[in-house]
N, C-alpha and C positions, 0 to 999 in steps of 0.2 A: 273704617277708620277707627277702630276700637282703641280706646286710649284711656289713661287713668282717669279717675274721677276724684279730684283731690279737693275741690271747693264745694261747699254745701250752700246752695242758693237760700238767702234769708232775707225776706222782704217784710218789713214791719210797717204795716199801713195804719194810719190814724183812723179810728172809726168815727170820724166826724162828717157832717154833712158838707160836701164840697160841690161847687158847680161842676167840677170835672172830677172824674174817678179814673183809676188806673184800670186799663183793660188788660186781660191775660189770656193767653192760650198756651198750650204745650202739646208735646207729641214725642214720636220716637224717630230717630235718624242715626245713621252712621254707627249702629250697634249700641247706641246710648240714648238718652233722653234730652229734650231741650225744653226750656221755659222762656216765654216772652212776656214782659210787663211793659206797657207803654201808655201814653196819653198825650194829647195835644191841647194847648191853650188856644190855638188858632183856628182849628177845624175839627169837625167830627169825622172820625176815621172808621171806616168799616172794618171790624175786627174779622169778620168771615172772609172777606175778600183779601184781607192782608195775609191771614192764615194760608190761604190758598197760594198766594204769591211766595211766602216763605217756604212752604212745603214743596213747591215746584223747584226753588232755588236749592234747597237741601238735597232733593232727588237728583237734580243735575251735578251737584258737587259730589255726592255719594258715587255717582257713576264715573266721575273722573278720578277721584283721590283715594277712594277707599282700598286698602290692601287685603281686607276680609273677603272681598267679592272677586271672584275670578273674572268676571266680565267688565270689571272697571277698566279705564284706559290705563292706569298705571300697572295693574296687573297683566294686561295684555303686553304691555312693554317689557314687563319682568319675564313673562313666559317666552319671549321671543329671543332664542340663543343665536344671536347674530351680531356682527360688527358693522353691519349695514346701517345707513341712517334710518331712523324711525321717526314718524310723525306722532307727536303728542299735542296737547293743548297747550296754549300760550300761558295758561294759568300754572301748569306743571313746571314748564321751563322757568317761569318767573319765581316760583317757590324754591326750585332747586338752586338758582343763582343766589337767592337771598341767603341761603344756608351756607354758602361757601365761605363767606367772610367769617361767620360764627364758627364753622368748622376749623378754620385756619386759626382762629383765636384760641381754640382749645387744643391746638397741636394735633388735630385729628381724633381726639376722644369722641367728639360727636360728629357723626357722618351718616347722611341718609341712606348710604349704600350698604348699611349694616345688616340688612335683611338676611343674607346667607348665614351669618353668624347666630342671628336670633333663631332661625330655624334649626341649626346645628345643635344648639343647647337645648332644644325641645320646648321653648317657651310658647310655641304655637299650640302644643298639645297638652296633655294632663300630667306629664311626668318629666323631670329632668333628665337629660341624657349628657353626662359629662364627657366631652370629647377627648379623644387621645391627642397628645402633642402633634402628631403627624397630621390628624384630620384637622386640627386648629390651624396649623400653618398653611395647609392646603386651602381652606376657606378663607383666611386672610389674604391670600393672594387674589381673591375675587373681589375684594373690599377696597373702596377708596374713591372719593369724589374725583381725583385726578385721572381716573379711569372711565369718567363719564364726560364726554364731550358735548358741549352745546354748539350746534351748528348754526342755528339761527333761532328766531323767535318761537318757532313751533317744531324744531327737529332736534333730536339727540342721537348720539351714537356711542355705543358701548365699545370700550377698547378691549374689554374682556367679555366674551359672549355670555357667560353666566352671571354676570353683574345684575343686582336687583336693588330696586329703590324703595324705601319704606317711608312714607309720607305721614305716618301716624303722629309724629312728634310736632307737627306743624298744621296739620289739616283742619283740626277742630277750631283752633284759633283763627285760621284764615276763614272758616266757615262763619264764625261769629262776626268777623269784620264785613263779611259779604251780606249777612242778615241785617246788621246794623245799617249798612248803607241802603238797604231796601226800606227799612223803618223811615230813615230820614227822607228818602225820596218821596214816600207816601205822606209826609208832613208829621210824623211823630218826633217832635223835637225832644221829647223826655222818654227814656226807655231804659230797660235792663234786658240784655240778651244774654242767655246761658245755654251752652251746649256741652254736655259732658263734664261740667264743672269749670269750664273756661268762660269767662264772661267780660262783657263791656257795657258800661253805663253812659248816659248823657242826661243832662238836666237835673231835675229833681222830681219829687212827688207832689201831687196837688196841694197838699197841706204845707208846701214850702219847706219840708224837711228834705234832707239829702237821702240818697240811696244807701242802705246798709247791707253788707254781705258778711257771712261768716266764713273764716278760715277753718278747715277741719284740722283737728288734732292728729298728728301722723302716727296712728296707731293702726296695727294690722287687724286687731281682734274686734274692734269696735268703732262706731262712727260717733264723734263727740266734737263739740266746738272748742276750737283753740283760742281764737280772737275775733271780734267784730271789727270790721273795716268800714269806717264811715267816709264816703267819697265827698269831699267838700269842694267840688267844682262842677260847673255846668257843662264844659267842654267834654268831649268824648275821653273815657278812662277805662283802661282794661287791666284785668287781674287774672292771671293764669298760674297754675302750679304744676310742678312735676314732683313725683314722690317715688320712693322705693318701697312703700309700706303696703301697697295693694296687690302688687304682681310680683311674686317670687316663689321659689321653691325651697323647701327645707330637705336637706339630704346630707347624710353622713355627719350629723352633728353641725352642719354649717348652713346658714341662709344665703341663698343665690338670688341677687337682684336681678330684675328684668332689664335694668340699665346697664348696657354693655359698653366697655371701652373699645372702640373700633380700632385703636391702635394695638391693644394686646389680644383682643378677642375674648376677653374674660369679663365677668360681672364686677362691677365696682365693688370696693371693700371699705371705703372711708365711712365715717359716722354721719355724714350729712344725709338726712332722711327726706327732706323736702326743700324746694326752692321756689319761692313765689316771686314773680316779676310784675311790676306795675309800669305801664307806658300809656301812650295816647291811643293805642289800638291793639287788638288782641293777636293780630298776626305777629307784630313785633315781640310782644310779651311771650307767646308761646315759642317763638323762634329761639328765644335765650333760656327759657326756663330748664328744659332737658339738658342743654349744652352745659349750663352752669352746674346742674346736678351731677353731670358726668364727671367733671373735675374735681368736685367737692368744694367745701367751704373756703379753704386757705387759698387755693389757686382761683377759685371762682370769684372771690371778692376782688382780687387783683385785676382779673379780666373785666369784671362789671365796672370797676372804678375807672379803668383805661377806656372803656367803651361808653361810660356815663349812664349805665343801666341801673335802675332802682330795683334792687333785689333784697329779698329777705331769706336768709339761710337758716335752717333749724337742724341742729344736731341732737342726737339722742345718746344719752349716757345713762344706762340703766333705765329708771323710771323718770328721769330728768330730761327735760327739752330745754336746750339753750338756743337763743337767737343771736344772730349776727347780721349786721346790716352793711349794705354797700354805702359809699359816700352819697351817691345820688338818691338813695332811699332816706338817709339821715336828713337830707336837706328838703325833701318833700314837704310842702306846706299845706297841701290839699288833702292829704290822707290822715285820718285819725284812727289809731289803734286802740281798741278798748278790751 
């Protein structure tokens, strides 16, 4: 489930003596890294045991959702060229169903069945392969959520045998939500969970200050901080970002983004370079960020306003980055941008 890494985890902990301290652990999962920070005012939590539980869940999710490994459940589904019903997990069916509404909102620009187009353009490899018009149209006939039928809670059916599903635009956000649930079950009422740049917070730090995270400046050649986000609420809060500036090819004097419009089959060309979405859980946030990036700032803000999504759009004009906010983001009272 290799995906963009567009948020830089930034924890600023006060070096004061406190009766409780933040515990941390980190590791590798789904082709990227994860970082967990947590503490509880109510109980002592065994960090070693908790990490074992987290790693076990991440391993399970990797085996279910990851497109980069041939033995995952979703890739076995993709590899089966058949219109017969196939059994998958309830999680996969649920995630696919969640994206249908979002795909419709973008008029099909965002679509989980985009994988054949992604492979056609060569984004899986080391070089761009610009397809012919004939090959592009042929591949487009294999794409579309309307050609993927949900039969029940654990069974899907392809209407086109070669249809393939790419969960990378939602899998890490869902994983963050799942790990956050484990921490809450174990009694960690204060935490920050981050996987590949997608994150969710709850509570605050032991010194009574709030969690602070850094948004990355959308530059392709360097990693630097764009803004600090202070989360001024104790309830769960998620921040995820989709961007065009990490995965792309430069060819024939043009930059080709890895974000493809599933309706046209071609890379997006607008000036929106990143979209950050804020919500009460990471699954919802990541569900929308790539979709809004796909359509770009003008249409994206209209969609976000209609759906009540808090989103921050960044457009690049030369060396200048311009910010645009949805109505729901403008009205957020619990987020401070510094």
